[in-house]
Each structure stands twice: as structure tokens, then as C-alpha cells.
C-alpha positions as CSV (number, residue, x, y, z in Angstrom):
1,X,98.1,158.4,117.2
2,X,95.3,156.9,118.8
3,X,95.6,153.2,119.3
4,X,91.9,152.7,119.1
5,X,91.6,152.8,115.5
6,X,94.5,154.6,113.7
7,X,93.6,152.8,110.4
8,X,90.4,154.5,109.8
9,X,92.2,157.9,109.0
10,X,94.3,156.0,106.4
11,X,91.3,154.8,104.6
12,X,92.5,151.2,104.8
13,X,91.3,148.5,107.1
14,X,89.1,149.2,110.1
15,X,90.3,146.3,112.2
16,X,91.7,148.8,114.7
17,X,88.1,150.0,115.2
18,X,86.9,146.6,115.8
19,X,89.7,146.1,118.3
20,X,88.5,148.7,120.4
21,X,85.0,147.6,120.2
22,X,86.0,144.0,121.1
23,X,88.8,144.8,123.4
24,X,91.4,143.0,121.1
25,X,94.9,144.4,121.8
26,X,93.4,147.4,123.3
27,X,91.1,148.0,126.3
28,X,87.4,147.6,125.1
29,X,85.9,151.0,124.6
30,X,82.8,151.4,122.6
31,X,82.8,155.1,122.8
32,X,86.3,155.3,121.0
33,X,85.3,152.6,118.5
34,X,82.2,154.4,117.6
35,X,84.1,157.7,117.1
36,X,86.5,156.0,114.9
37,X,83.9,154.0,112.9
38,X,82.1,157.4,112.5
39,X,85.3,158.9,110.8
40,X,85.6,155.8,108.8
41,X,82.0,156.0,107.7
42,X,82.4,159.7,106.8
43,X,85.4,158.7,104.6
44,X,83.3,155.9,103.1
45,X,85.6,153.1,104.4
46,X,84.0,149.7,103.8
47,X,82.5,148.7,107.1
48,X,82.6,152.0,108.7
49,X,78.8,152.6,108.9
50,X,78.2,149.0,109.8
51,X,80.6,149.1,112.7
52,X,79.2,152.4,113.9
53,X,75.6,151.1,113.8
54,X,76.5,147.9,115.6
55,X,78.3,149.9,118.3
56,X,75.4,152.4,118.8
57,X,73.1,149.5,119.8
58,X,75.5,148.7,122.6
59,X,75.5,152.3,123.9
60,X,73.4,154.6,125.9
61,X,72.3,158.0,124.5
62,X,75.0,159.6,126.9
63,X,77.7,157.5,125.6
64,X,76.7,158.2,121.9
65,X,76.9,161.8,122.6
66,X,80.2,161.6,124.1
67,X,81.6,159.5,121.0
68,X,80.2,162.1,118.6
69,X,82.1,164.8,120.4
70,X,85.3,162.6,120.6
71,X,84.8,161.9,116.8
72,X,84.8,165.6,116.1
73,X,87.9,166.1,118.1
74,X,89.7,163.2,116.5
75,X,88.6,164.5,113.1
76,X,90.1,167.9,113.7
77,X,93.4,166.4,115.0
78,X,93.9,163.4,112.6
79,X,91.9,164.3,109.3
80,X,91.9,168.0,108.9
81,X,95.6,168.6,108.8
82,X,95.9,166.2,105.8
83,X,92.9,167.3,103.7
84,X,93.8,169.0,100.4
85,X,92.5,172.3,99.8
């Protein structure tokens, strides 16, 4: 699983997202952090929206577009297979 923020999918802590954003334990990657925070926000995980908004302020429009695309890909790979019908 993606090391940037594997916890967002679980609906638990979002510390892994912040790790990507700050480079703690993994290389700093605001695009990846934004993508995972977006997933967390969609799942109403506490801090997901705030983290996404903070990262957006540090990113260019091109980076945000890339992060949104990545978020969709991660959603399809890590969330959709586990959704109940």
C-alpha cells in the first residue's frame, strides 16, 4: 500500500498524510499528501479537509490538478474494492 498515507483508507488516524506533507518518515510530497487528505476528507475522517486545505495553499494549480488525478487513482485502487454494495 502507498506509504504516503495508508491510514486514510482505514478511516483512523491521518498521521501518515501529515508525514508525506512534512517529510516525516517518508520523502516530503505535497501532491501525494493532498491526494490522501482528499480521500480522508471524502470519508469524513477528522482532519482530512483541514489537511487538504493546508496543502493546497502550498501548491501550484498544476500540482493540485496532479494531486486530484492521483487521488482518483488511489480511490479506485484502495477504496472502491472495499466498498459495500
